[in-house]
N, C-alpha and C positions, 0 to 999 in steps of 0.2 A: 470715401475711399472704399472700393470694392475689393474684397479679398477672395480669391479662388485658387484652386489647385487642380491641375489636369484639365478636364473638360467641364469643370464645375460652373464656369461662366454660362454654360448653356441653360442652366436653370433660369437665369434672367432672360436670356434670349428666347427660350421656348415659351416662357410666361408671356412675354411681350408679343410673340408671334400669334398666340391664341387670343390674348386679352384685347389688344388694340383693334383688330378688325371686328371682333364681336361687340366691343364697346361702341365703335362708330356705327355698326349695323343697328344695334339697339337704339342708339340715339337718332338715327335717320328714320327708323321704322316707327318707334314708339314715342319719340320726343327726347329732347336733351336731358330731361330729368331722370330718364331710365338708362343712361349710359352706364351707371354703376352695375346694373343688372347684367348687362352684356359683358362687362369686365369680370364680374364675379363668375359668370358662366364660363368665360374663357380660361380663367385661372383654375377652375375645377377640372376642365378638360386637359389643361396643361399638366396638372398633377399626375394624370395617368401616364402621359408621355414621359415625364420626368422620372416617375417610378420605374417604368420599364427600361429606360436607358440607363438609369443608375444601377439597377439590378444587373444588367448585362455588363456594364463597364467596370463595376466595382467587384465583380465576382473573382475569387482567387483562381489563379491559373497554375496547373501543375507543370513543372519544368524540371530541368536537371542542372546541377552545378557544373559549369564548364570544366573546372579543374579536377574534381573528384568523381563526377558522374552520379553523385548521390541525388535522390529526388529532393526538390525544393518546391515550396508553395509560394508563388509570387503574388503579392497583394497590390492591387491598384488603389489609388486614392484620388478620387474626383470629388472635390468638396467645394461648397460655396459658403462663405463665412464660417468655415471650419465644420460645417455640417455635411455629411455625405449626401450625394445627390438623391439617392432613393428616399431619404428621410424628409426631403423637401416636399415629397408627395403628401405628407401629413401636415405640413405647415401652410402650403398653398391653399388648401380648402378653407382653413381658418381665415386667411386673408380674403378669400372669395366671399365667405359669409359676411365679413365686415363690409365689403364693397356692396353686396346686395342689400344689407341692412341700411347702409347709408343712402341708398337710392330710393328707399321706401318713403312715401310721403309722410310728413310729420302729422301727429294727431292733434296739434294745437289749432 
């Protein structure tokens, strides 16, 4: 079950948009055992896009209450698994490192 709020589902979609082509590219250029390297690189690049979009979309917006005219600060909430989008930019590189490490040849 995937839980998101607002545009938070884009964390998954942006991650896949970067990781899948780079994973296939690395697999076709360097061999199938190095697909994890391409996936990791894609997730690292996706973290930059997720951070920038999360910062933009979750920024508070100054507005005015329609009834009283008093200033109000409206806060957006775009989350993926209850984590705001921009914080996924720190989680995705950890997953990327795990993908890259898993693609390294074993020392045995």
